[in-house]
C-alpha positions in Angstrom: 99.5 122.2 99.6 98.3 120.8 102.8 100.8 121.5 105.8 101.9 118.4 107.8 101.3 120.0 111.1 103.4 117.7 112.9 101.4 114.8 112.1 102.7 111.4 112.9 103.6 108.8 110.1 104.3 105.3 111.2 106.7 103.5 108.7 106.2 99.7 108.7 109.5 98.7 106.8 112.3 96.3 107.2 114.7 97.4 104.4 116.9 99.9 105.8 117.6 101.9 102.6 114.2 102.5 102.4 113.4 103.6 105.7 116.1 106.1 105.6 114.7 107.5 102.3 111.2 107.6 103.9 112.5 109.1 106.9 114.4 112.0 105.3 111.7 112.8 103.0 108.6 112.8 105.4 110.7 114.9 108.0 111.7 117.2 105.4 108.0 117.7 104.6 107.1 118.4 108.4 106.0 114.9 109.4 107.1 113.2 112.6 108.5 109.6 111.9 107.9 106.6 113.8 109.5 103.3 112.4 109.0 99.8 113.0 110.7 96.8 111.1 108.2 93.8 112.1 104.4 93.8 112.4 104.1 93.0 116.0 106.2 95.9 116.7 104.1 98.2 114.5 100.9 97.0 116.2 102.4 97.6 119.7 103.5 101.6 118.6 100.1 102.0 117.1 98.7 101.3 120.6 101.2 103.3 122.6 101.2 106.3 120.5 98.5 106.2 117.7 99.8 107.7 114.4 97.9 109.8 112.1 98.7 107.4 109.3 100.5 104.1 108.9 102.8 103.4 105.8 102.8 99.6 105.5 104.9 97.3 103.6 103.3 94.2 102.8 106.6 92.1 102.9 107.4 91.9 106.3 109.4 89.1 108.4 107.1 87.2 110.5 103.6 88.9 110.7 103.1 90.4 107.2 101.5 93.5 106.1 98.1 92.1 105.4 97.9 90.7 108.9 99.0 93.9 110.4 96.3 95.7 108.3 93.9 93.1 109.3 94.7 93.8 113.1 94.3 97.4 112.9 90.9 97.5 110.8 89.5 94.8 113.2 90.1 96.8 116.5 87.8 99.7 117.2 90.7 101.9 118.7 92.7 101.7 115.5 90.0 101.0 112.7 90.2 104.9 111.8 93.8 105.3 111.1 94.4 105.5 107.6 96.7 102.9 106.1 98.8 103.1 102.7 100.3 100.0 101.7 103.5 99.9 100.0 104.1 96.9 97.5 106.1 95.4 94.8 104.4 95.6 91.4 103.4 92.0 91.0 101.6 91.9 94.1 97.9 92.6 92.6 96.2 90.0 94.7 97.6 91.6 97.8 96.6 95.0 96.9 93.0 94.2 96.3 93.1 92.0 99.6 94.3 95.2 101.5 91.8 97.3 100.2 89.1 94.9 100.8 90.4 95.0 104.4 90.2 98.6 104.8 93.4 100.1 103.4 92.9 103.7 101.9 95.3 103.8 99.3 98.7 102.1 98.0 101.9 102.9 96.3 104.3 100.4 94.1 108.1 100.0 94.5 110.0 101.9 93.4 108.3 104.8 94.0 109.0 108.7 93.8 109.2 110.3 97.4 107.3 113.3 95.8 104.6 111.3 94.7 104.4 109.3 97.8 104.3 112.5 99.5 101.5 113.6 97.6 99.6 110.4 98.1 100.1 110.9 101.8 98.7 114.5 101.9 95.8 113.6 99.9 94.8 110.5 102.2 94.9 113.0 105.2 92.9 115.3 103.5 90.3 112.9 102.3 90.0 111.1 105.9 89.4 114.7 107.3 87.0 115.7 104.8 85.2 112.4 104.7 81.4 113.1 105.1 79.4 111.2 107.8 75.8 112.1 107.4 74.5 109.5 104.5 71.6 112.1 104.1 73.9 114.8 103.0 73.3 116.3 99.8 76.6 115.2 97.3 78.2 117.8 95.3 80.7 116.6 92.9 81.6 119.4 90.4 78.3 120.2 88.5 77.0 117.1 89.9 74.1 116.9 92.7 73.1 114.1 94.6 70.1 114.4 97.1 69.6 111.2 98.9 66.3 112.4 100.4 64.6 113.4 97.4 66.4 110.8 95.6 67.2 112.8 92.9 70.5 113.5 90.5 71.2 116.5 88.6 73.8 117.5 86.1 73.7 121.5 86.1 70.0 121.9 85.4 69.3 118.5 83.7 67.7 115.7 86.1 69.4 112.3 85.4 67.3 109.3 85.7 68.9 106.5 87.6 68.1 103.1 88.8 67.8 102.5 92.6 71.0 100.5 92.2 73.0 103.3 90.3 71.8 105.9 92.5 73.5 104.2 95.6 76.5 103.2 93.7 77.0 106.6 92.4 76.4 108.2 95.7 78.8 105.9 97.6 81.5 106.7 95.1 80.7 110.6 94.8 81.0 110.8 98.5 84.8 109.8 98.4 86.5 111.1 95.6 89.9 109.8 94.8 89.4 106.8 97.0 89.4 103.2 95.2 87.1 100.7 96.0 87.2 97.1 95.1 84.0 95.3 93.6 83.5 93.3 97.0 83.6 96.9 99.0 80.9 98.3 96.5 78.9 95.2 96.7 79.0 95.5 100.4 77.9 99.1 100.4 75.2 98.5 97.9 73.8 95.5 99.6 73.7 97.5 102.8 70.9 99.6 101.2 68.9 96.3 100.4 69.8 95.8 96.6 71.2 92.5 95.4 74.5 93.0 93.4 77.3 90.6 92.0 80.7 91.6 90.9 79.7 91.2 87.4 76.8 93.4 88.1 78.9 96.2 89.1 80.6 96.3 86.1 77.4 96.6 84.3 76.0 99.2 86.6 79.3 101.3 85.7 78.8 101.1 82.2 75.1 102.1 82.7 76.4 105.0 84.9 79.1 106.2 82.3 76.3 106.3 79.6 73.7 108.3 81.5 76.2 110.8 83.0 77.5 111.5 79.2 80.7 113.6 79.3 80.7 113.1 83.3 81.1 109.4 83.0 84.7 110.1 82.2 85.2 110.9 86.0 84.1 107.4 87.0 87.5 105.7 86.8 88.5 102.0 86.4 91.7 101.0 88.5 92.8 98.3 86.5 93.1 94.5 88.9 91.5 96.6 91.8 88.1 98.4 91.1 86.5 102.0 91.0 87.1 105.5 92.1 85.4 108.7 91.3 88.2 111.1 90.1 89.6 113.4 93.1 88.7 116.9 92.8 
């Protein structure tokens, strides 16, 4: 279990009961807690004293959570701060929009404090461990992806992938546990000069699952959002 190490969490929430619930549980687990009840206040606090993570309610008075996320991810000084969205269960389009803006994860109200703390720890861990160099060999369990040689091996067995399948698998496997929308996947693959549509992403996933055999189960569908590689 990761230690909090006094990391600062900014809670952006206007419901007092939820604020107190979050404040208590975060402090109990060793986090420093900052609170903002409005979007504009949140942006001001972030710029004055950057937190290690923002816990962002989407339904806020005035400037809503999506606008806050858009502002954070559009500013070079704050783009690297991870954001976990807090949503009502019926806000699926907002979840997709938030992830496309660059949010790292989301939790639905009502939520379990223990589950939320686990998601925060996982998010901070993923950000800390996120790979930078695109030419690095990716190791995911027994799966080895070598971008330089353009080879994929599962144990001792080589796997023959198309160029698009290779880029897609590499993109997801570099960030286990991260959920990506189809649009984010398209952007990543297009960056490598391959033409992909939203429907084509689904087709590529089906093809990857078939070629990866039992490892195909690690390519998970997040209903209404997109895909992820199961967290290690």
